[in-house]
C-alpha positions as CSV (number, residue, x, y, z in Angstrom):
1,X,0.0,0.0,0.0
2,X,1.6,3.2,-1.2
3,X,1.1,6.5,0.6
4,X,1.0,8.4,-2.7
5,X,-2.0,6.5,-4.0
6,X,-4.0,7.0,-0.8
7,X,-6.7,9.6,-0.6
8,X,-6.5,11.9,2.3
9,X,-9.3,11.6,4.9
10,X,-9.7,15.3,5.2
11,X,-10.1,17.5,2.1
12,X,-11.0,21.1,1.2
13,X,-13.9,19.8,-0.8
14,X,-15.3,17.9,2.2
15,X,-15.0,21.1,4.4
16,X,-16.8,23.2,1.8
17,X,-19.6,20.5,1.5
18,X,-20.0,20.3,5.3
19,X,-20.0,24.1,5.6
20,X,-22.8,24.4,3.0
21,X,-24.8,21.7,4.7
22,X,-24.3,23.3,8.1
23,X,-25.5,26.7,6.8
24,X,-28.7,25.0,5.5
25,X,-29.1,23.1,8.7
26,X,-28.7,26.3,10.7
27,X,-31.4,28.1,8.7
28,X,-33.7,25.1,8.9
29,X,-33.4,24.6,12.6
30,X,-33.8,28.3,13.3
31,X,-37.2,28.2,11.6
32,X,-38.1,25.0,13.4
33,X,-37.2,26.4,16.8
34,X,-39.2,29.7,16.5
35,X,-42.5,28.3,17.7
36,X,-40.8,26.7,20.7
37,X,-39.4,30.0,22.2
38,X,-41.7,31.2,25.1
39,X,-41.8,34.9,24.2
40,X,-44.0,37.3,22.3
41,X,-41.1,39.7,21.3
42,X,-40.1,38.8,17.7
43,X,-36.5,40.0,18.3
44,X,-36.1,37.8,21.4
45,X,-37.6,34.9,19.6
46,X,-35.1,35.2,16.7
47,X,-32.1,35.7,19.1
48,X,-33.0,32.7,21.2
49,X,-33.8,30.4,18.2
50,X,-30.6,31.5,16.4
51,X,-28.4,30.9,19.5
52,X,-30.0,27.5,20.0
53,X,-29.7,26.7,16.3
54,X,-26.0,27.7,16.4
55,X,-25.2,25.2,19.1
56,X,-27.1,22.5,17.3
57,X,-25.2,23.4,14.1
58,X,-21.9,22.9,15.9
59,X,-22.9,19.4,16.8
60,X,-24.1,18.8,13.2
61,X,-20.7,20.1,11.8
62,X,-18.7,17.7,14.0
63,X,-21.0,14.8,13.1
64,X,-20.9,15.6,9.4
65,X,-17.1,15.7,9.5
66,X,-16.9,12.4,11.4
67,X,-19.2,10.8,8.9
68,X,-17.2,12.0,5.9
69,X,-13.9,10.9,7.4
70,X,-15.3,7.5,8.3
71,X,-16.8,7.1,4.9
72,X,-13.5,7.9,3.1
73,X,-11.6,5.5,5.4
74,X,-14.2,2.8,4.8
75,X,-13.9,3.2,1.0
76,X,-10.0,3.1,1.2
77,X,-10.0,-0.1,3.2
78,X,-12.6,-1.6,0.9
79,X,-10.5,-1.0,-2.2
80,X,-7.3,-2.6,-0.7
């Protein structure tokens, strides 16, 4: 097994893909969380739903990167 032929587990393409997915996830979760905020003030609702969505997006970012790295490693081991 040659190191030159191996694909890296972490690539710029994967980071960009996960970034785009994370932005969509953030926007989606912010809209999902709006009805769950116990406030009548629209500004407070958007702040709280955005802060909560930001935390959830961080977990999504980590999980997406872990999935991508695991998937690339699995495919490398499957080929050899």
